[in-house]
Structures are given as structure tokens and as C-alpha cells.
C-alpha positions as CSV (number, residue, x, y, z in Angstrom):
1,X,-5.1,26.7,3.0
2,X,-4.0,23.3,2.1
3,X,-5.1,22.4,-1.4
4,X,-3.5,19.0,-1.7
5,X,-4.2,16.1,0.5
6,X,-1.8,13.0,1.3
7,X,-0.8,10.8,-1.7
8,X,-0.6,7.0,-2.2
9,X,1.3,4.8,-4.4
10,X,-0.7,1.3,-4.5
11,X,1.0,-1.8,-5.6
12,X,-1.8,-4.6,-6.9
13,X,-1.5,-8.2,-7.5
14,X,-3.4,-10.4,-10.0
15,X,-3.7,-12.7,-7.0
16,X,-6.2,-10.4,-5.4
17,X,-7.5,-7.8,-7.7
18,X,-9.8,-6.4,-5.2
19,X,-7.4,-5.0,-2.8
20,X,-3.8,-3.6,-3.1
21,X,-1.1,-5.5,-1.4
22,X,0.8,-2.6,-0.4
23,X,0.6,0.9,-0.1
24,X,3.2,3.7,0.0
25,X,2.1,7.2,1.7
26,X,3.3,10.6,0.3
27,X,3.0,14.0,1.8
28,X,1.0,15.3,-1.3
29,X,-0.4,13.9,-4.6
30,X,1.8,11.6,-6.6
31,X,2.2,13.2,-10.3
32,X,4.7,10.7,-11.7
33,X,6.6,7.5,-10.9
34,X,8.9,5.0,-12.5
35,X,10.9,2.1,-11.6
36,X,14.8,2.2,-12.0
37,X,15.9,0.2,-14.9
38,X,19.0,-0.9,-13.4
39,X,17.6,-1.4,-9.9
40,X,14.0,-2.3,-10.3
41,X,13.3,-2.5,-6.6
42,X,13.7,1.3,-6.5
43,X,10.8,3.5,-7.3
44,X,11.1,7.2,-8.3
45,X,8.2,9.3,-7.2
46,X,7.4,12.8,-8.4
47,X,5.1,14.7,-6.2
48,X,2.7,17.8,-6.7
49,X,5.0,20.1,-4.6
50,X,7.9,19.5,-6.9
51,X,9.8,17.1,-4.7
52,X,11.2,14.0,-6.0
53,X,11.7,10.9,-4.0
54,X,13.5,7.5,-4.5
55,X,11.9,4.8,-2.3
56,X,12.7,1.0,-2.0
57,X,9.5,-1.0,-3.1
58,X,10.2,-3.9,-0.5
59,X,10.9,-1.6,2.4
60,X,9.2,1.4,3.5
61,X,11.9,3.7,4.2
62,X,13.0,6.7,2.2
63,X,16.4,6.3,0.4
64,X,16.8,9.9,-1.2
65,X,14.7,12.8,-1.5
66,X,15.1,16.2,-3.4
67,X,15.3,19.6,-1.7
68,X,12.4,21.9,-2.0
69,X,13.6,24.8,-3.6
70,X,11.8,28.4,-4.1
71,X,11.5,27.6,-7.8
72,X,9.8,24.3,-7.2
73,X,9.0,23.5,-10.9
74,X,11.7,24.6,-13.4
75,X,11.3,24.2,-17.2
76,X,14.5,24.4,-19.0
């Protein structure tokens, strides 16, 4: 049984606040995101299943993704 559906990261522009200018699909819900301070074209995305991915914002291809481990969420 699948509890979570696909996720999206939407990019909006003030030029057209009615519709997002770009959308990045994710395999499950997005729980956190942040732009890299030294490379603001890179976006780090945390997913509901514990996966962390780094994506470039202009292109739509994956740059880096974490491996899914048995202990997905680890609190240290």
C-alpha cells in the first residue's frame, strides 16, 4: 500500500503569479529544500522516504542522490 504520492517542487515568477514557470517532479513528497550558498543553481531536496537529492535548477537532470538505507531517518 502506497501512502505517499509523487512530489513537486514549483518555481514561481512575479511576472506570472497565476502559474509556476517550472516544476521538478519527485518520487514522493518533498519535506525540505534549500539552495546551495556557494552554487545557487543547485537545489538540495529532502524527500519523505529519507532520500536526499541535489538538482540543478535550470536543467532537469539529477546531479546527486543519497542511497536509501534500512534506517532511513537517523537522529544523532
